[in-house]
N, C-alpha and C positions, 0 to 999 in steps of 0.2 A: 455312505453316500450323502447323508444330510450335512455332515461336516464339510465336505468338499463344496457343496452348493453354498453353504454359509460363507466359506472363504471367497468363493467367486463373487458372491453378492457384495461382500465387504470390500473387495478390491475394486469392483465397479463403482461402489458408492464413494470410495476415496478418490478415484479418478474424477468423478463428477465434481467433488468438492474442489480439487485442485484446478479443474477447468474453470469453475466459477470464479475462483480467486484470480486466475490469469485474465479472465474476461474483465473483471473489475479493475485490475491493474492496467490493462490496456485502455479501459475507458478513462481512467485518471490520466494516463499518458496522452491520450487523444485530446482531452480537455486542456491540458497544459500546452500541447502543440498548437492548439487553436489560439492560445494566448501568446505564442511565440517562444515558448520555453521547451527545450527537448530534455526529457528525463528518462532514466532507465527504468526497467520494471522493478528493480530492487529499490530505487528511490521512491517510486510510486507506492510500493508496499510500506516503506518506512513512513512516508507522509500519512498514509491512511491509518496506520497503527498509531501514530502520534495524535492524529485527529481524534481517534477513538478514545485515547487516554484522556484527552482534554474534555471530551464530551462523553462521559461514561454511559449516558443513556443511548448513545449512538453506536457503541462498539460492536453490537451484535447485528446491526442493520447492514444491508448491502449498500454499496456506493450508489447504485441506481435509486434506491429508496431514499437515501439521505440527501442526494443531489438536489432534490426538489426543495429541501428546507435549508440549504446552505448556499454560501457564495464561494465561488472558486478562488476569490482573493484570499480567503482564510487559509486554504490549502497552499496558496502561493507564499503567504507569510510564513507558514511552517517550513516550506522549502528554503526560504531565505535564511531563517534561523538555523536550520540544519547545515546549510552551506557555510555560514559564519563560524559555527562550532567546529566544523571540519577544517576550515582554514586556520583557525587558532591552534588546533591540534597539530597540524602540519608545521606551523611556525615553531611551536614549542619543541617538537621533535627535532627540527633542524638545528635549534639552538643547543640541544643536548649533544649533538654529534660533534 
């Protein structure tokens, strides 16, 4: 019986973590929308991950905690860089065909 309770607790804990991540992705998406850019949840996740890699002290903080100490323009710059890299990849792929 203890093992089953542990599994249920673990499953609920993992669902809470996933919910938190979705909540943060949606917050990033909302902030971009306020700036006039529409991004997907996957793009929001990639942007936040890249931001965390650039600021190693921030990688474990939530978006809401870090938002107070950062400018949305920095995230927008990351999005522009990612878009340019993706555009270059598509062009190179088309040239190989």
